[in-house]
C-alpha positions as CSV (number, residue, x, y, z in Angstrom):
1,M,74.9,16.4,95.5
2,P,73.6,19.5,97.4
3,T,69.8,19.5,98.0
4,R,67.5,22.2,96.7
5,T,67.4,23.7,100.2
6,A,71.2,23.9,100.5
7,I,71.5,25.4,97.0
8,L,69.0,28.1,97.8
9,L,70.5,29.0,101.2
10,D,73.9,29.3,99.5
11,W,72.5,31.6,96.9
12,Y,70.7,33.7,99.5
13,A,73.9,34.1,101.5
14,R,75.4,35.9,98.5
15,H,72.3,37.6,97.0
16,A,69.9,38.5,99.9
17,R,68.2,41.8,99.4
18,D,69.1,44.6,101.8
19,L,65.7,45.5,103.3
20,P,65.1,47.9,106.3
21,W,63.2,45.3,108.3
22,R,65.7,42.5,107.9
23,A,68.2,41.8,110.7
24,R,71.9,42.4,109.8
25,P,74.2,39.4,109.7
26,G,74.9,38.2,113.2
27,K,71.9,40.1,114.7
28,A,68.8,38.5,116.0
29,P,65.6,39.4,114.1
30,D,63.2,41.9,115.8
31,A,59.7,40.3,115.9
32,Y,58.0,43.7,115.9
33,R,59.8,44.8,112.7
34,V,59.2,41.4,111.1
35,W,55.5,41.5,111.9
36,L,55.1,45.2,110.9
37,S,56.8,44.6,107.5
38,E,54.7,41.4,106.8
39,I,51.4,43.2,107.5
40,M,52.5,46.1,105.2
41,L,53.6,43.8,102.5
42,Q,50.3,42.1,102.2
43,Q,49.0,42.9,98.7
44,T,51.7,45.7,98.4
45,T,55.1,45.8,96.8
46,V,58.4,46.1,98.6
47,A,59.2,49.4,96.9
48,A,56.0,50.9,98.1
49,V,56.4,49.6,101.7
50,K,60.0,50.8,102.5
51,A,59.1,54.5,103.2
52,Y,56.0,53.6,105.2
53,F,57.9,51.1,107.3
54,L,60.7,53.6,108.1
55,K,58.1,56.2,109.0
56,F,56.2,53.8,111.3
57,V,59.3,52.6,113.2
58,E,60.3,56.2,113.6
59,L,56.9,57.2,115.1
60,W,56.4,53.9,117.0
61,P,59.7,52.1,117.6
62,G,58.2,49.2,119.4
63,V,54.9,47.4,119.8
64,E,54.1,49.2,123.1
65,D,54.4,52.6,121.3
66,L,52.1,51.5,118.5
67,A,49.6,50.1,121.0
68,A,49.5,53.4,122.8
69,A,49.0,55.4,119.5
70,D,45.6,56.8,118.5
71,L,44.0,54.8,115.7
72,D,43.3,57.9,113.6
73,D,47.0,58.7,113.7
74,V,47.8,55.2,112.6
75,L,45.3,55.4,109.7
76,R,46.6,58.8,108.7
77,N,50.1,57.6,108.4
78,W,48.9,54.5,106.6
79,A,47.2,56.5,103.9
80,G,48.4,55.4,100.5
81,L,49.1,51.8,101.4
82,G,45.5,50.8,100.8
83,Y,43.4,48.0,102.3
84,Y,42.9,50.0,105.5
85,A,41.5,46.9,107.4
86,R,45.2,46.0,107.7
87,A,45.9,49.2,109.5
88,R,43.0,48.7,111.9
89,N,44.1,45.1,112.6
90,L,47.7,46.3,113.0
91,H,46.7,48.6,115.8
92,K,44.3,46.0,117.4
93,C,47.1,43.4,117.2
94,A,49.6,45.7,118.9
95,R,47.2,46.3,121.7
96,T,46.5,42.6,122.0
97,V,50.2,41.7,122.2
98,V,50.7,44.3,124.9
99,A,47.6,43.4,126.9
100,D,47.6,39.6,126.6
101,H,51.2,38.7,125.9
102,G,53.2,41.2,127.9
103,G,54.5,43.0,124.8
104,R,56.1,39.9,123.3
105,F,54.9,38.2,120.2
106,P,54.1,34.5,120.5
107,G,56.8,32.3,119.0
108,T,54.8,29.8,117.0
109,A,52.7,30.1,113.9
110,A,49.8,28.5,115.6
111,D,49.7,31.1,118.3
112,L,50.5,34.0,116.0
113,Q,47.5,33.1,113.9
114,K,45.2,33.8,116.8
115,L,46.2,37.5,116.7
116,P,44.1,40.1,114.8
117,G,45.1,40.4,111.1
118,I,47.5,37.5,111.0
119,G,46.6,34.7,108.6
120,P,48.4,31.4,107.7
121,Y,51.1,32.9,105.5
122,T,51.9,35.9,107.7
123,A,52.0,33.6,110.8
124,G,54.4,31.3,109.0
125,A,56.6,34.1,107.9
126,I,56.8,35.7,111.3
127,A,57.4,32.4,113.1
128,A,60.1,31.3,110.6
129,I,61.9,34.7,110.3
130,A,61.6,36.0,113.9
131,F,61.7,32.7,115.8
132,N,63.2,30.2,113.4
133,E,60.3,27.8,113.7
134,Q,60.4,25.0,111.1
135,V,57.3,26.1,109.3
136,A,56.3,26.9,105.7
137,A,55.5,30.5,104.6
138,V,53.8,30.4,101.2
139,D,52.8,33.6,99.4
140,G,52.3,34.4,95.8
141,N,56.0,34.6,95.0
142,V,56.6,31.2,96.6
143,E,53.6,29.6,94.8
144,R,55.1,30.8,91.5
145,V,58.6,29.4,92.3
146,I,57.3,26.0,93.4
147,T,54.8,25.5,90.6
148,R,57.5,26.1,88.1
149,Q,60.2,24.1,90.0
150,F,58.0,21.0,90.1
151,D,55.9,21.8,86.9
152,L,52.6,21.8,88.8
153,R,49.9,22.4,86.3
154,T,46.8,22.3,88.5
155,P,45.4,25.9,88.5
156,L,45.3,28.1,91.6
157,P,43.9,27.9,94.1
158,D,43.5,24.1,93.9
159,V,47.3,23.6,93.7
160,K,47.9,25.4,97.1
161,P,47.8,22.3,99.3
162,E,50.4,20.6,97.2
163,V,52.6,23.7,97.2
164,N,52.3,23.9,101.0
165,R,53.3,20.3,101.4
166,I,56.4,20.7,99.1
167,V,57.6,23.8,100.9
168,A,57.1,22.2,104.3
169,D,59.3,19.3,103.2
170,L,62.0,21.7,102.1
171,V,62.2,23.9,105.2
172,P,65.4,23.0,107.1
173,E,65.5,22.3,110.8
174,T,67.9,25.2,111.3
175,G,67.8,28.4,109.2
176,A,64.0,28.3,108.6
177,G,64.0,32.1,108.5
178,D,66.7,32.4,105.9
179,F,65.0,29.8,103.8
180,A,61.7,31.6,103.9
181,Q,63.3,34.9,102.9
182,A,65.4,33.1,100.2
183,L,62.2,31.8,98.6
184,M,60.7,35.3,98.7
185,D,63.8,36.8,97.2
186,L,64.0,34.2,94.5
187,G,60.4,34.8,93.4
188,A,60.7,38.6,93.6
189,T,64.1,39.0,91.8
190,V,64.7,36.0,89.6
191,C,61.6,33.9,89.1
192,A,59.5,36.9,87.9
193,P,55.9,36.6,86.8
194,A,56.2,37.4,83.1
195,R,59.9,36.7,82.3
196,P,61.7,34.3,84.7
197,N,65.4,34.9,84.5
198,C,66.4,31.2,84.3
199,L,70.0,31.9,83.3
200,I,70.8,33.2,86.8
201,C,68.4,31.0,88.8
202,P,70.1,28.8,91.4
203,W,67.4,26.2,90.9
204,S,67.5,26.1,87.1
205,G,69.2,22.7,87.2
206,T,66.3,21.0,88.9
207,C,63.5,23.1,87.5
208,L,61.0,20.8,85.7
209,G,59.1,23.8,84.4
210,L,62.2,25.0,82.6
211,K,63.0,21.5,81.3
212,N,59.4,21.1,80.0
213,G,59.0,24.6,78.6
214,T,56.1,25.4,80.9
215,A,57.7,27.8,83.4
216,P,56.5,31.1,81.9
217,D,52.9,29.9,82.0
218,L,52.9,28.8,85.6
219,P,51.2,29.0,87.9
220,R,48.0,28.5,86.1
221,K,44.9,30.3,87.2
222,K,41.2,29.7,86.8
223,P,39.4,32.2,84.6
224,K,38.2,35.3,86.5
225,K,34.6,36.0,86.7
226,P,33.6,39.5,85.6
227,R,33.2,42.0,88.4
228,P,29.6,42.9,89.1
229,V,28.7,46.6,89.1
230,R,27.3,48.4,92.2
231,Y,25.8,51.9,92.3
232,G,25.3,54.6,94.9
233,T,24.9,58.3,95.5
234,V,27.3,60.3,97.6
235,F,26.5,63.6,99.2
236,W,28.9,66.6,99.5
237,A,27.5,69.0,102.1
238,E,29.6,72.1,102.7
239,R,29.1,74.9,105.1
240,A,29.8,78.6,104.3
241,N,33.0,78.4,106.4
242,G,34.3,75.5,104.2
243,A,33.6,72.6,106.6
244,V,32.5,69.4,104.8
245,L,30.1,66.8,106.4
246,M,31.7,63.4,106.8
247,R,31.0,60.3,108.7
248,R,32.9,57.3,109.9
249,R,31.9,54.0,108.5
250,P,31.1,51.1,110.8
251,E,34.1,49.2,112.1
252,R,33.0,45.9,110.4
253,G,32.7,45.6,106.7
254,L,34.2,47.3,103.6
255,L,36.3,50.3,104.4
256,G,35.5,49.7,108.1
257,G,36.2,52.6,110.4
258,M,37.2,55.0,107.7
259,L,35.9,58.4,106.9
260,E,33.6,58.9,104.0
261,F,31.3,61.5,102.5
262,P,27.8,60.3,103.4
263,S,26.3,58.0,100.8
264,T,23.5,55.6,100.1
265,D,24.1,51.8,100.3
266,W,26.0,50.5,97.3
267,G,23.6,48.2,95.5
268,G,22.9,46.6,92.2
269,E,20.8,49.4,90.8
270,P,21.3,53.1,90.3
271,A,19.7,54.8,93.2
272,G,19.8,57.9,95.4
273,D,17.1,60.5,95.9
274,P,18.5,63.6,97.6
275,G,15.1,64.4,99.0
276,R,14.9,61.0,100.7
277,D,18.5,59.8,101.2
278,A,20.5,63.0,101.9
279,P,22.0,63.4,105.4
280,V,20.8,67.0,105.8
281,K,18.0,69.1,104.3
282,A,19.4,71.4,101.6
283,K,19.1,72.5,98.0
284,W,21.0,69.7,96.3
285,R,22.5,69.8,92.8
286,Q,24.2,67.0,90.9
287,V,27.9,67.3,90.2
288,P,28.6,66.5,86.5
289,G,30.0,63.1,85.7
290,E,30.4,60.0,87.8
291,V,33.0,58.6,90.2
292,E,34.1,55.0,89.4
293,H,36.3,52.8,91.5
294,V,37.3,49.2,91.3
295,F,37.3,47.1,94.4
296,T,38.6,43.5,94.5
297,H,35.1,42.0,94.0
298,F,33.1,44.7,92.3
299,R,33.1,47.9,90.4
300,L,31.4,50.9,92.0
301,V,29.7,53.8,90.2
302,L,28.7,56.8,92.2
303,D,26.6,59.9,91.5
304,V,27.8,62.9,93.4
305,W,25.3,65.6,94.8
306,R,26.4,68.8,96.4
307,A,24.8,71.3,98.7
308,D,26.2,74.5,100.0
309,D,25.5,76.0,103.5
310,P,23.0,73.3,104.5
311,V,21.3,73.3,107.9
312,P,22.5,70.2,109.8
313,P,20.0,68.2,111.9
314,A,20.1,68.4,115.7
315,N,21.5,64.8,115.8
316,V,22.2,62.0,113.3
317,P,21.4,58.7,115.1
318,D,22.5,56.4,112.3
319,G,26.2,57.2,112.0
320,D,29.3,58.9,113.3
321,F,29.0,62.3,111.6
322,R,31.4,65.3,111.9
323,W,32.3,68.5,110.1
324,I,35.9,68.6,108.7
325,E,37.5,71.8,107.3
326,R,38.1,71.5,103.6
327,H,41.9,72.3,104.0
328,E,42.2,69.4,106.5
329,L,41.0,66.8,104.0
330,A,44.5,66.3,102.7
331,G,45.7,65.2,106.1
332,E,42.9,62.6,106.7
333,A,43.2,58.9,105.8
334,L,40.6,58.9,103.1
335,P,40.0,55.8,101.1
336,S,40.8,56.1,97.4
337,V,37.2,56.2,96.3
338,M,36.6,59.2,98.6
339,K,39.7,60.9,97.2
340,K,38.0,60.5,93.8
341,V,34.9,62.2,95.2
342,V,37.0,65.1,96.4
343,A,38.6,65.4,92.9
344,A,35.1,65.3,91.3
345,V,33.9,68.2,93.4
346,L,37.0,70.3,93.9
347,G,39.3,69.3,91.1
348,A,42.2,66.8,90.6
349,D,44.7,68.9,92.6
350,A,42.5,69.4,95.7
351,L,44.4,67.0,97.9
352,K,47.9,67.9,96.9
353,P,49.9,69.7,99.6
354,P,50.5,73.4,99.0
355,P,53.8,74.3,97.2
356,R,56.6,75.2,99.5
357,Q,57.4,78.8,99.7
358,A,60.8,79.7,98.1
359,A,63.3,80.9,100.8
360,A,63.6,84.6,100.8
361,R,66.9,85.9,99.6
362,R,69.0,87.8,102.1
């Protein structure tokens, strides 16, 4: 009787998704493309990643090209994928691979995990797919498939060690890359979160979750704690020529290295006195309404204050400030919360590109 691994690999040979970062049959995987796709796919869907991936490999075909790129260019082309720490680590990792590894990615999960931005799952995925290392790669899709297949009712994250052990036992000595991608495809296309399509699942015959009627409810999760609320005040200072004052956040921490409109610290209580906290002296007025944004671990509520034609100080010692033309904002890699600030001040369409001019008739 075929094993679970053999059954899955046979299914994958017939139903593998055609994805731009996957090697064609008979071709060796490109570690750069595997790594780039895996970083982009962290907390992002395949549908959203495809266009970004193709754009990146067109701009920077290899790791040396990406390492030589300007970080601002990388962030600008990453805009829309979110979680910008991934983009900064992507650039840092490329430079590390070039500087410390001669432009070649390490071939084991253990060594890959030493690189910036590469955690246990990503290291396992790259090592298995690009280098065929016999190692488990367990993401959310795989956790869902395995908890259902073996009817594991322990809630996440406590069930993770057992899932990792099971997957490690299933990985074949040869074909580890195909097996990793097969599990990903099974979770993404068949063993879906809300409605698993058990009728076409290659593992339906061995699925204990299907047999016991628990599959749709797995994996179980512990109840989420309510998100705390933080507050802050953001300052929109605009010169008469339309330039807006911005600053780059510190490299470490939330939204590290990204441009923002100057703001107070985001704390537990409503705060922000323009006379005390504003970056420049000016006549400030409050913009109607509030800006709200939900981060992974908290909800942020911002008051927005605006000043026109302020007098900037001679120097600003506590941050990397700069004036940016208003029309250039659409081309900057602004975090989503700052895009909401732009919309609060200038309107919802402020960051949309201008409409194309209709071609003149001859």
